[in-house]
LUMZAZA-607648 format. One record per residue (C-alpha): residue in three letters; residue number from 1; y, x, z. Coordinates in Angstrom, 1 decimal, m for minus. Last residue first. Layout:
BEGIN
<site residuo="ALA" num="NUM" v="Y" u="X" w="Z"/>
...
This chain:
BEGIN
<site residuo="ALA" num="101" v="m5.5" u="m2.0" w="m3.9"/>
<site residuo="ASP" num="100" v="m7.0" u="m5.4" w="m5.2"/>
<site residuo="GLU" num="99" v="m7.7" u="m7.0" w="m1.8"/>
<site residuo="GLY" num="98" v="m4.3" u="m6.7" w="m0.9"/>
<site residuo="GLU" num="97" v="m3.4" u="m8.5" w="m4.0"/>
<site residuo="ARG" num="96" v="m5.1" u="m11.6" w="m3.0"/>
<site residuo="ASN" num="95" v="m3.3" u="m11.5" w="0.1"/>
<site residuo="ILE" num="94" v="m0.1" u="m11.0" w="m1.0"/>
<site residuo="ARG" num="93" v="m0.6" u="m13.6" w="m3.0"/>
<site residuo="ALA" num="92" v="m2.4" u="m16.4" w="m1.0"/>
<site residuo="LYS" num="91" v="0.7" u="m16.0" w="1.5"/>
<site residuo="LEU" num="90" v="2.9" u="m16.3" w="m1.1"/>
<site residuo="ILE" num="89" v="1.3" u="m19.8" w="m2.6"/>
<site residuo="ASN" num="88" v="1.6" u="m20.8" w="1.5"/>
<site residuo="SER" num="87" v="4.9" u="m20.0" w="1.8"/>
<site residuo="PRO" num="86" v="6.4" u="m17.3" w="4.1"/>
<site residuo="LYS" num="85" v="8.5" u="m18.1" w="7.1"/>
<site residuo="PHE" num="84" v="11.3" u="m16.3" w="7.8"/>
<site residuo="VAL" num="83" v="13.4" u="m16.4" w="10.9"/>
<site residuo="MET" num="82" v="16.9" u="m16.0" w="11.4"/>
<site residuo="VAL" num="81" v="18.2" u="m15.7" w="15.1"/>
<site residuo="ARG" num="80" v="21.0" u="m17.4" w="16.5"/>
<site residuo="ARG" num="79" v="22.4" u="m16.0" w="19.6"/>
<site residuo="PRO" num="78" v="22.6" u="m16.9" w="23.9"/>
<site residuo="ASP" num="77" v="23.5" u="m13.9" w="26.0"/>
<site residuo="ILE" num="76" v="20.8" u="m11.5" w="27.5"/>
<site residuo="PRO" num="75" v="21.1" u="m10.7" w="31.3"/>
<site residuo="VAL" num="74" v="19.9" u="m7.1" w="32.1"/>
<site residuo="GLU" num="73" v="17.3" u="m6.9" w="35.1"/>
<site residuo="ILE" num="72" v="17.3" u="m3.2" w="35.8"/>
<site residuo="GLY" num="71" v="13.4" u="m1.4" w="35.2"/>
<site residuo="THR" num="70" v="14.6" u="2.0" w="34.8"/>
<site residuo="LYS" num="69" v="12.8" u="2.1" w="31.4"/>
<site residuo="PRO" num="68" v="11.7" u="m1.1" w="30.3"/>
<site residuo="ASN" num="67" v="15.6" u="m2.2" w="30.6"/>
<site residuo="ARG" num="66" v="14.6" u="m6.3" w="31.8"/>
<site residuo="GLY" num="65" v="15.4" u="m8.9" w="30.2"/>
<site residuo="VAL" num="64" v="17.4" u="m12.2" w="31.8"/>
<site residuo="ARG" num="63" v="17.5" u="m15.2" w="29.4"/>
<site residuo="ALA" num="62" v="20.2" u="m17.1" w="27.4"/>
<site residuo="GLY" num="61" v="19.2" u="m19.4" w="24.7"/>
<site residuo="LYS" num="60" v="17.8" u="m19.1" w="21.6"/>
<site residuo="GLU" num="59" v="18.8" u="m20.8" w="18.4"/>
<site residuo="ARG" num="58" v="17.2" u="m20.6" w="15.2"/>
<site residuo="VAL" num="57" v="18.0" u="m20.1" w="11.8"/>
<site residuo="VAL" num="56" v="15.2" u="m20.6" w="9.4"/>
<site residuo="PHE" num="55" v="14.9" u="m18.9" w="6.0"/>
<site residuo="SER" num="54" v="11.9" u="m20.8" w="3.9"/>
<site residuo="GLY" num="53" v="9.4" u="m19.5" w="1.7"/>
<site residuo="PHE" num="52" v="8.4" u="m18.3" w="m1.9"/>
<site residuo="SER" num="51" v="6.4" u="m21.0" w="m3.8"/>
<site residuo="SER" num="50" v="9.7" u="m22.8" w="m3.6"/>
<site residuo="LEU" num="49" v="12.7" u="m21.2" w="m1.9"/>
<site residuo="LYS" num="48" v="13.9" u="m23.1" w="0.9"/>
<site residuo="VAL" num="47" v="17.3" u="m22.2" w="3.0"/>
<site residuo="THR" num="46" v="17.5" u="m24.0" w="6.4"/>
<site residuo="GLU" num="45" v="21.1" u="m24.1" w="7.3"/>
<site residuo="GLY" num="44" v="23.1" u="m22.6" w="10.1"/>
<site residuo="GLY" num="43" v="26.3" u="m21.7" w="8.5"/>
<site residuo="ALA" num="42" v="25.8" u="m18.4" w="8.1"/>
<site residuo="LEU" num="41" v="22.2" u="m19.4" w="6.7"/>
<site residuo="CYS" num="40" v="24.2" u="m21.5" w="3.7"/>
<site residuo="ASP" num="39" v="26.5" u="m18.6" w="3.8"/>
<site residuo="SER" num="38" v="24.1" u="m15.9" w="3.6"/>
<site residuo="ILE" num="37" v="22.1" u="m17.6" w="0.5"/>
<site residuo="GLU" num="36" v="25.2" u="m18.0" w="m1.3"/>
<site residuo="LYS" num="35" v="26.0" u="m14.6" w="m0.8"/>
<site residuo="LEU" num="34" v="22.7" u="m13.5" w="m1.7"/>
<site residuo="VAL" num="33" v="22.8" u="m15.7" w="m5.4"/>
<site residuo="LEU" num="32" v="26.1" u="m14.5" w="m6.0"/>
<site residuo="GLU" num="31" v="25.2" u="m11.0" w="m5.6"/>
<site residuo="VAL" num="30" v="21.9" u="m11.2" w="m7.9"/>
<site residuo="LEU" num="29" v="24.6" u="m12.9" w="m10.6"/>
<site residuo="ALA" num="28" v="27.4" u="m10.4" w="m10.2"/>
<site residuo="ALA" num="27" v="24.5" u="m7.7" w="m10.8"/>
<site residuo="SER" num="26" v="23.2" u="m9.6" w="m13.9"/>
<site residuo="GLU" num="25" v="26.5" u="m9.6" w="m15.5"/>
<site residuo="THR" num="24" v="27.5" u="m6.5" w="m15.0"/>
<site residuo="ARG" num="23" v="24.3" u="m5.5" w="m16.4"/>
<site residuo="SER" num="22" v="24.7" u="m7.6" w="m19.3"/>
<site residuo="LEU" num="21" v="22.2" u="m10.7" w="m19.5"/>
<site residuo="GLY" num="20" v="19.1" u="m10.3" w="m21.4"/>
<site residuo="ILE" num="19" v="17.0" u="m12.2" w="m18.8"/>
<site residuo="ARG" num="18" v="14.2" u="m10.0" w="m18.3"/>
<site residuo="GLN" num="17" v="15.8" u="m6.4" w="m18.7"/>
<site residuo="TYR" num="16" v="18.6" u="m7.1" w="m17.1"/>
<site residuo="VAL" num="15" v="17.3" u="m9.7" w="m14.3"/>
<site residuo="ALA" num="14" v="15.2" u="m6.6" w="m13.4"/>
<site residuo="GLU" num="13" v="18.2" u="m4.1" w="m13.5"/>
<site residuo="GLY" num="12" v="20.3" u="m6.3" w="m10.9"/>
<site residuo="LEU" num="11" v="17.1" u="m6.6" w="m8.4"/>
<site residuo="GLU" num="10" v="17.1" u="m3.0" w="m8.8"/>
<site residuo="ALA" num="9" v="20.8" u="m2.8" w="m8.1"/>
<site residuo="ARG" num="8" v="20.5" u="m4.9" w="m5.1"/>
<site residuo="THR" num="7" v="17.6" u="m2.7" w="m3.8"/>
<site residuo="ILE" num="6" v="13.5" u="m3.0" w="m3.6"/>
<site residuo="THR" num="5" v="12.1" u="m0.8" w="m1.1"/>
<site residuo="ARG" num="4" v="8.7" u="1.1" w="m1.7"/>
<site residuo="GLN" num="3" v="6.3" u="1.6" w="1.0"/>
<site residuo="SER" num="2" v="3.4" u="1.4" w="m0.9"/>
<site residuo="MET" num="1" v="0.1" u="0.1" w="m0.1"/>
């Protein structure tokens, strides 16, 4: 299994290769899609991408944590976290491709 990371530039290049838009338009399209997803998540909305998965924002309440090194209790403020839930189709594809390797 490779540890390759896909960048925005590589996504833009993939759009350029497959769709045929200019490199500038392809990069702008990728940025627009990512911005729309981020804006929706920042607003607390769930983003569902069919056959891929869902990005869900969850509220976490305040709690008391503990510094593992010192053992001192530390209050942790309430916050919002984003969770990605892959679709069953994506899970199956990942597992199928993992068996081929």
